[in-house]
C-alpha positions as CSV (number, residue, x, y, z in Angstrom):
1,M,41.3,-64.8,-8.6
2,P,39.7,-61.3,-8.9
3,P,38.5,-59.7,-5.7
4,R,34.9,-60.2,-4.8
5,I,32.7,-57.1,-5.0
6,F,30.1,-56.6,-2.2
7,P,27.2,-54.3,-3.4
8,N,26.5,-53.2,0.1
9,A,30.0,-52.3,1.0
10,A,29.2,-48.6,1.1
11,A,26.5,-49.3,3.7
12,F,29.0,-51.1,5.9
13,A,31.5,-48.2,5.4
14,M,28.9,-45.7,6.8
15,T,28.7,-47.5,10.2
16,P,31.2,-47.2,13.1
17,A,31.7,-51.0,13.2
18,A,32.4,-51.2,9.5
19,S,36.0,-52.3,9.8
20,V,35.3,-55.3,12.0
21,T,32.4,-56.4,9.9
22,R,34.3,-56.0,6.6
23,L,37.2,-58.0,8.1
24,R,34.9,-60.9,8.8
25,L,33.5,-60.8,5.3
26,L,36.9,-60.8,3.8
27,Q,38.0,-63.7,5.9
28,S,34.9,-65.7,4.9
29,S,35.3,-64.9,1.2
30,H,39.0,-65.2,0.8
31,P,40.3,-67.6,3.4
32,K,43.5,-68.2,1.5
33,T,44.5,-64.6,1.1
34,V,43.2,-63.1,4.3
35,S,43.3,-65.0,7.6
36,S,43.2,-64.0,11.2
37,S,46.8,-65.2,11.7
38,S,48.1,-62.9,8.9
39,I,46.6,-59.8,10.3
40,T,48.5,-58.1,13.1
41,K,47.3,-55.7,15.7
42,S,49.0,-52.8,13.8
43,G,47.4,-53.9,10.6
44,T,44.0,-54.0,12.2
45,A,44.6,-50.5,13.6
46,R,45.6,-49.2,10.1
47,A,42.5,-50.8,8.6
48,V,40.3,-49.2,11.2
49,L,41.9,-45.8,10.7
50,H,41.6,-46.2,6.9
51,Q,37.9,-47.0,7.3
52,Q,37.3,-44.0,9.7
53,Q,39.0,-41.7,7.2
54,Q,36.8,-43.0,4.4
55,L,33.7,-42.5,6.7
56,C,34.8,-38.8,7.4
57,R,35.2,-38.1,3.7
58,R,31.8,-39.6,3.0
59,R,30.2,-37.5,5.7
60,K,31.9,-34.4,4.4
61,S,30.7,-35.0,0.9
62,V,27.2,-35.6,2.3
63,R,27.3,-32.3,4.2
64,V,28.5,-30.5,1.1
65,L,25.8,-32.0,-1.0
66,C,23.1,-31.1,1.6
67,T,24.5,-27.6,1.9
68,S,24.4,-27.2,-1.9
69,S,20.8,-28.6,-2.0
70,N,19.7,-26.3,0.8
71,G,21.3,-23.3,-0.9
72,S,19.6,-24.1,-4.1
73,A,16.3,-24.5,-2.3
74,A,16.8,-21.2,-0.4
75,A,17.7,-19.4,-3.7
76,A,14.6,-20.9,-5.3
77,A,12.5,-19.8,-2.3
78,S,14.0,-16.3,-2.5
79,E,13.2,-16.1,-6.2
80,D,9.6,-17.2,-5.5
81,E,9.3,-14.6,-2.8
82,Q,10.6,-11.8,-5.1
83,E,8.2,-12.9,-7.8
84,K,5.2,-12.8,-5.3
85,R,6.2,-9.3,-4.2
86,S,6.6,-8.1,-7.8
87,K,3.2,-9.6,-8.6
88,K,1.6,-7.9,-5.6
89,K,3.1,-4.5,-6.7
90,R,1.7,-5.0,-10.2
91,T,-1.7,-5.9,-8.8
92,N,-1.6,-2.8,-6.5
93,A,-0.7,-0.6,-9.4
94,Q,-3.7,-1.8,-11.4
95,T,-6.4,-2.0,-8.6
96,G,-5.2,0.7,-6.3
97,P,-4.4,-0.5,-2.8
98,G,-6.2,1.4,-0.1
99,N,-4.3,2.7,3.0
100,G,-6.4,4.1,5.7
101,D,-3.4,5.2,7.7
102,G,-2.4,8.1,5.5
103,T,0.5,6.3,3.9
104,S,1.6,6.9,0.4
105,S,0.1,4.9,-2.5
106,E,2.3,3.8,-5.4
107,I,-0.4,4.4,-8.0
108,P,0.7,6.9,-10.6
109,R,-1.7,9.9,-10.5
110,G,-1.1,11.1,-14.0
111,D,-0.9,14.7,-15.3
112,H,-4.4,15.8,-14.6
113,L,-5.4,16.2,-10.9
114,L,-9.0,16.9,-9.7
115,I,-10.0,18.5,-6.4
116,V,-13.7,18.3,-5.6
117,G,-15.4,20.3,-2.9
118,L,-18.7,18.9,-2.0
119,G,-21.8,20.9,-1.1
120,N,-25.3,22.0,-2.2
121,P,-25.9,24.6,-4.9
122,G,-28.0,27.8,-4.2
123,K,-27.7,30.8,-2.0
124,E,-29.8,29.3,0.8
125,Y,-26.9,26.8,1.4
126,E,-24.1,29.4,1.4
127,L,-22.0,29.4,4.6
128,T,-23.7,26.2,5.9
129,R,-21.7,23.5,7.5
130,H,-22.5,21.0,4.8
131,N,-20.9,23.4,2.2
132,I,-17.5,23.7,3.8
133,G,-16.2,21.9,0.7
134,F,-17.3,24.7,-1.5
135,E,-15.6,27.3,0.7
136,V,-12.3,25.4,0.7
137,V,-12.2,24.9,-3.1
138,D,-12.7,28.7,-3.4
139,A,-9.7,29.2,-1.2
140,V,-7.6,26.7,-3.2
141,A,-8.6,28.5,-6.4
142,R,-7.3,31.8,-4.9
143,R,-4.1,30.0,-3.9
144,F,-3.4,28.8,-7.4
145,D,-4.7,32.1,-9.0
146,A,-7.1,30.0,-11.0
147,P,-9.5,31.6,-13.5
148,K,-13.2,32.2,-12.7
149,F,-15.4,29.1,-12.2
150,R,-17.6,28.3,-15.1
151,M,-20.7,26.2,-15.3
152,H,-20.6,23.0,-17.5
153,A,-23.9,21.4,-18.1
154,R,-22.2,18.3,-19.5
155,F,-20.7,17.6,-16.1
156,Q,-23.4,19.3,-13.9
157,A,-20.6,21.2,-12.1
158,V,-18.7,24.5,-12.0
159,T,-15.0,24.0,-12.7
160,T,-11.8,25.9,-13.2
161,T,-8.5,24.6,-14.5
162,V,-5.0,25.9,-13.9
163,A,-1.7,24.7,-15.4
164,L,0.9,23.3,-13.0
165,P,4.6,23.7,-13.1
166,G,6.7,20.8,-14.5
167,P,6.2,18.8,-17.7
168,I,3.9,20.3,-20.3
169,G,0.3,19.2,-19.9
170,R,0.2,19.0,-16.1
171,K,-2.9,20.7,-14.8
172,L,-5.3,20.9,-11.8
173,T,-9.0,21.2,-12.0
174,L,-11.2,22.4,-9.2
175,M,-14.8,21.3,-9.1
176,K,-18.0,22.1,-7.3
177,P,-20.8,19.7,-8.3
178,M,-24.2,21.3,-8.8
179,T,-26.0,17.9,-8.4
180,Y,-26.6,18.4,-4.7
181,M,-24.6,16.4,-2.2
182,N,-26.1,13.0,-2.5
183,L,-25.4,12.8,-6.3
184,S,-21.9,14.4,-6.3
185,G,-20.4,11.2,-7.7
186,R,-22.2,11.7,-11.0
187,A,-20.4,14.9,-11.8
188,V,-17.0,13.5,-10.7
189,R,-17.3,10.4,-12.8
190,T,-18.6,12.2,-15.9
191,Y,-15.8,14.7,-15.8
192,M,-13.1,11.9,-15.3
193,K,-14.5,9.9,-18.1
194,F,-14.7,12.9,-20.5
195,H,-11.1,14.0,-19.7
196,K,-9.8,10.4,-19.5
197,I,-8.6,10.7,-15.9
198,E,-8.0,7.0,-15.3
199,S,-6.5,7.0,-11.8
200,R,-8.6,7.5,-8.8
201,A,-5.4,8.5,-7.0
202,A,-5.7,11.8,-9.0
203,V,-8.8,12.8,-7.1
204,M,-9.2,14.6,-3.7
205,A,-12.6,15.2,-2.2
206,I,-13.1,17.8,0.5
207,V,-16.1,17.3,2.8
208,D,-17.5,18.3,6.2
209,D,-17.2,16.0,9.2
210,V,-19.4,16.1,12.3
211,N,-17.2,13.7,14.1
212,L,-14.4,16.2,14.2
213,D,-14.2,19.3,16.4
214,F,-14.8,22.6,14.5
215,G,-11.7,23.5,12.5
216,W,-9.9,20.1,12.9
217,L,-8.7,18.3,9.8
218,R,-8.3,14.7,8.8
219,V,-6.7,13.5,5.6
220,R,-6.6,9.9,4.2
221,S,-5.5,8.4,0.9
222,S,-8.4,6.0,1.0
223,G,-11.0,4.6,3.4
224,S,-14.7,4.3,4.0
225,A,-17.4,6.9,3.4
226,G,-17.9,7.2,7.1
227,G,-21.6,7.9,6.7
228,H,-21.1,10.9,4.4
229,N,-23.6,10.8,1.5
230,G,-21.3,12.7,-0.8
231,L,-18.5,10.2,-0.4
232,K,-21.0,7.4,-0.7
233,S,-22.1,8.7,-4.1
234,I,-18.5,9.0,-5.3
235,Q,-17.6,5.5,-4.2
236,Q,-20.7,4.2,-5.9
237,Q,-19.6,5.7,-9.2
238,F,-16.2,4.2,-8.6
239,A,-17.7,0.7,-8.4
240,G,-17.2,0.6,-4.7
241,K,-13.5,1.6,-4.8
242,S,-12.3,4.0,-2.2
243,D,-8.7,4.6,-3.2
244,Y,-9.0,8.3,-3.6
245,A,-7.9,11.1,-1.2
246,R,-10.3,12.8,1.1
247,L,-9.8,15.8,3.3
248,R,-12.4,16.1,6.1
249,V,-13.0,19.4,7.8
250,G,-14.5,19.3,11.2
251,V,-17.8,21.2,11.7
252,G,-18.5,19.9,15.2
253,A,-21.2,17.5,16.5
254,P,-24.9,18.5,16.8
255,R,-26.3,19.5,20.1
256,P,-28.0,16.8,22.2
257,R,-31.3,15.8,20.6
258,Q,-30.6,18.0,17.6
259,D,-31.3,16.4,14.2
260,L,-28.1,15.8,12.2
261,A,-29.6,17.2,9.0
262,D,-30.6,20.4,10.8
263,H,-27.1,20.7,12.2
264,V,-25.2,20.4,8.9
265,L,-27.7,22.5,6.9
266,A,-27.5,25.3,9.5
267,K,-25.2,28.3,8.9
268,F,-22.0,28.7,10.9
269,T,-22.3,30.9,14.0
270,R,-20.8,34.4,13.9
271,S,-17.9,33.3,16.0
272,E,-17.3,30.3,13.7
273,Q,-17.5,32.5,10.6
274,K,-14.7,34.6,11.9
275,E,-12.4,31.5,11.9
276,L,-13.5,30.2,8.5
277,D,-10.9,32.2,6.6
278,T,-8.1,30.7,8.7
279,I,-9.5,27.2,8.4
280,C,-9.9,27.5,4.6
281,M,-6.3,28.7,4.3
282,D,-5.1,25.7,6.3
283,C,-7.0,23.4,4.0
284,A,-5.5,25.2,1.0
285,D,-2.1,24.5,2.4
286,V,-3.0,20.8,2.6
287,A,-4.4,20.7,-1.0
288,E,-1.3,22.5,-2.3
289,E,1.0,20.0,-0.6
290,W,-1.1,17.1,-2.1
291,V,-0.8,18.7,-5.6
292,R,2.9,19.2,-5.4
293,S,4.0,16.0,-3.7
294,E,3.1,12.4,-4.5
295,D,4.3,11.4,-1.0
296,F,1.1,11.2,1.0
297,S,3.0,10.9,4.3
298,R,4.0,14.6,3.9
299,V,0.4,15.6,3.5
300,S,-0.5,13.7,6.7
301,Q,2.4,15.3,8.6
302,L,1.2,18.8,7.5
303,V,-2.3,18.0,8.8
304,G,-0.9,16.9,12.1
305,Q,1.1,20.1,12.4
306,L,-1.9,22.3,11.6
307,N,-4.0,20.5,14.1
308,K,-1.4,21.0,16.9
309,A,-1.2,24.7,16.1
310,S,-4.9,25.2,16.2
């Protein structure tokens, strides 16, 4: 007579009392072949031991299966995480992530860099606090031994361009918009569009800042306009994007009850004018470091060193 098969035998084998239960089932199913009188104590012990060994093997196989499943899930999760990071990097490269802490951006700048000093045209505005950007750009032009500035009606700005060391075609343009401060963004945008400068990371704007003490510097790879109308104009032309570098030069706060416009449109005092050359040279150092290095943290470190030394 063929042995009887129990569909739920595996379930019994997974319980601690499986041997006893199975014994009873076998006795009830095969009374002629298996009886209580034919099973000795040693045989019972061997049966229990056999069942325990089977249970251990089953548990080990389950643990291996679970470990394999968990490993596959972990690997899949790791692949998903890597994919998310890659997607984020691709998105940042396209849209330009903004870092207000001076950290480096991974956006490629391209071969054509543009430094814009903001100010107002006309002799009446020369040596005024609001025109410190013009003074700094002049110092940068001397640093790079650039040709004389030329007026370009197409861009409404005076510009000069100098070749940079490295691959052929690398160059730096220095600009002073002639649109007046509040419309500076038009000159910047027109020039970039004409010369096909696609990355905003290729731009550095130099402006005055009344929130900084006279002569102090602050550099950022991105950030808000901070109430500066020239930066507001640039960001408006950039469709609200602010992922371009800006170097702020401290001109000091207005006196109590003094109008802000009167303060920034006033000329530097004689004592301040004596320090302008040194300040502009420091700014030229920062601009040169920005041109030569794509690691913005190095530019930030230099600014910190210059501020400590002042």
